[in-house]
N, C-alpha and C positions, 0 to 999 in steps of 0.2 A: 818188336817188329815196327818198322816205320814205313810210311808211304809218302808219295809226292802229290801235291795238289796245288794248282795255280803256280807252279814253279817253286813252291815252298815245301819244306820237310815238316811233316807233322806226325805225331804218334798215332798209332792205329786207333786207340780209344777215342781220341779227339776227332779223327776223321769219321769214325762211325757215327758219332753224335751229329756232325755236320751233315752227313749223308742221310741220317734218319730224319733230321729236320727238313731237308730238301724233299725227301720222299713223302713226308706228311703233307707238305705244301702242295705237291703234285697230286696227291691222292684226295685232297680235300674237295675239289670240284666233283669228283666221282661220288663221294659220300653225300654231297648236297643233292646231286642228281637223283640218287637213290631215295632221298627223303621226299623229293618233289613228286607231284602226281598231276597228270592231265585228267581232269574230270570232264566227261561228256555226258550230259543229263538230258534224257528225252522226257518230255512232259505231256501227258495225255489229258486233254481237256474236252473229251467227247461227251456227248449227251448221256452216255450210259454211266458216267461216274457219279457217285453219291457225294453228299455234302461231307461225310466223314472221310471218304477217300481223298477229297480235295484238301481237307484239313491235314491229313497225314502227309500229303505231298508238300504242303506249305511248311510243315514242321521239319521234314527232311531237308528242304532247301535252306531253312534257317540254321539247322544244325551244320550243314555243309559250309555255310558262311563262317561259322565259328571255327570250323576245321581247317580252313584255308591258311596257308603259310607261304613263306618266301619261295618263289620258283614255281608254285602251283599255277596251272592253267584251268580255266573253266569255260565251258560252252553249254548253254541251255538252249534246247530246241523243242518247239512244240510239234508234236507228232500228228499232223493231219495232212490229208492229201489235198494239195492245192498248188497253184502256180508258185514257183520258187520265190517270187517277190512278195508273196502273201504269208510266207512262213516266218513267224516271229522268232528271232534268234538273238542272243547276245553272246559275244565271244570276247573274253578279256583275260588278262593274266595279272599276276602280282608282279612285283619288281623282279629284276634278274636274280638268279640264285644267290643267296646270301647265307653264310654260316651265322646263325642268330647273334652271337656276341659281336660280330663285325657290323651289324646293321646300325645305321645312324638313327637318331631320334626322328628325323624327317622321314626316313624310309619306313620306320615303324608306324608313324602316323598314316602314311599312304596305305600301308597294308591294312591297318584298322579301318580306314575309310572304305576300302574295297569290301572288307568283311561286312561292314554296316550296310553297304549298298545291296549285297546279296541277301542279307537277313531281312532288311526292312523294306526294300523296294522291289527287288526281283522276286522274292518269295511271295509277295502279294500279287504283283502284276501277272506272274506266270500261273497262278492258281485262281485267278479271278473267275467267278462263275458267270459273269455277264456274257451273253451271247453263246453259252455252251450248247443250247438247243440247236444252234445252227451248225455246230461241228458234228457232222454225221459220219466221220471216218476216223480210224486210228491206223496210221501207217507206220507200224513198228519196223517192217522190213526196209522201208525207205530210210528210216532213221538209222538203222544199223549200217546201211550202205554209206550214209554220210559220216557216221562215226568211224567207219573204216578209213575213209579219206582223211579225217582229222588225225587219227592215230598214226598215220603214215607221214604226216606233214610236220615240219618244224623239228624241234629238238627231240632227241631220243630219251624221253623220260617215261616211266611207267604210266600206262593209261588205264583208267577205270571208267567203264561205261555203265550208267545207271538208267534203267528203264522204269519210270514211275507210271505204272499203268495197270489195268486189270488183265493185261496181256492178251486181250481179245483183239487180234488184228482184224480190221474190217475195211477192206477195199475190194473193188471188183476182182482183183487178182486172187484174193484169199479172204473169205469172210467167215470168221470163227463165230460170229453171233448167230449165224444161220444153223439150222439143223444139219448135222453131218459136215459142218464146215471145218472141223479140225482134221487136218491131213495126217497121214501116217508117214513112216520112214521112207516108203517108196517115193513119195512126192519130194521129200528132202533130197534123196539121192538123184532124182531127175533134175532138180534145180542145180545140184552140184555138178552133174555131167554137162549141163548147159552153161556152166560158169556164172551162175546167177547168185551164188552165195558169197557174201562179202568176206574179205580176208581179215579175220580178227585174231590172227596168231599173236600170242603174248598179251592180249588184252583181257583184263579182268572184267567180268560182267556180273551185275546184280539186277534182279528183277523184283521190284517192290510194288505190291498191290494186288497180285494175283491170288485168287482164292483156290484152295485145294481140298475143300470139304465136300465137293460134289463130284460125280463121275466126269462131268465136262471139265471141271477144274483140274482134276488129275490128268485127263487127256491133254489139256492145254499145257500143263507143266511138262509132261513127257515130250510133247512136240518141241517146246523151246529148249529143253535139255538136249535133245537130239540135234536141233538146229545149231545151237551154240557150239556143240562138239564138232559138227561138220565144218563150222567156220573157223575152227582151231582156237577158240577162245578158252581162257581159263575160267571155268565155271564149276562151282560147288553147290550141292543141293541146299546147303545152309544159306546161300545167297538168293534163294527164291522164297520170299516171305510176304505176308500181308503188310508188315511194317518193320523197318530197321533204321538205324542211324548210320552215318558214314563210318564210324569206328567199328561197327559190326561186320563190315564187308571184309572178307578174308580171301586173299589170293597171294600167290608168290609174286614178289616185286621184281618182275622181269620187264625191261624196256621193250616196247612194241616196235 
């Protein structure tokens, strides 16, 4: 069997090899995009956090720095209720998507520099205990709304949202630190009907730092499980822990 390509005659086997090579080249960006991750990390520096919890947060951010690779995006946001210009945030990304063997030495050095920045500078500045007593709120709902906006912007790569918190949302809207402050499924349904729950479809979520050894802790976990589900997020019970590292987070790799 023969075929014609670019005005030339070639044998079918040779044509198949050429088409396979072209197909691989076209498929490669898709493979790279599947490997890349958009990380959106909310950091809770409220007065209720203990020294050990702050150390755990710092360790997670350091581990995340080691985990970053070509094409990854990272956004760190402090979760307290304040004017938008007071919310400390960093948003950066690595170099454009690269299949590792094609990265130049200069590009590899730039990636390593970003990894060091996250591990050595951001992990410290975002978990600094200075001024924590003045942070009297934890706005997890506001962070999730912002995370939804980030997940819908830019390139369509899989998004992982990480909430580094004791998961006790505390604002006038909803204060879980007060007696009876943990709402039930009816409250979540009301928020859904009002269009107040963010769209997190396709987004992987992990909550790190919440305790589940007390009745309140169990109630808080149930609340967030129901809330994440109502938002359409990919959430697994294994992703709600006192501590975990980035490689522990498990979700289907679906672009948001």
